[in-house]
C-alpha positions, 0 to 999 in steps of 0.5 A: 470515625464510626464504621459503616456496618456494626456487627456486635461480638455479643450475639444476644444483641440480635435478639430484640431485632429478631423478636421485632421482625417476627412480630411484624411478619406475623402481623403481615401474615394476619393482615394478608389473611384478613384481606383475602378473606374480605376479598372472597366475601366481597366477590361472593356478595357481588356475584350474588347481587349481579348473578342475573346480569353476569349470566346474561352477559356470558350468554351474549358473549357465547353467541358471538 
């Protein structure tokens, strides 16, 4: 019967798992950075394209 959890006596067996985990964390951070950068670029593009409508909308909501 195989035990449910396996904790090796030789701790060097953890090295490949730590390396893989580190790589995935780095890739996740890079992906998040790229998404935030793209989102800010899209927001600026949207604000530039619809600047007049946004100001008009803001002006009408301020008067009510």
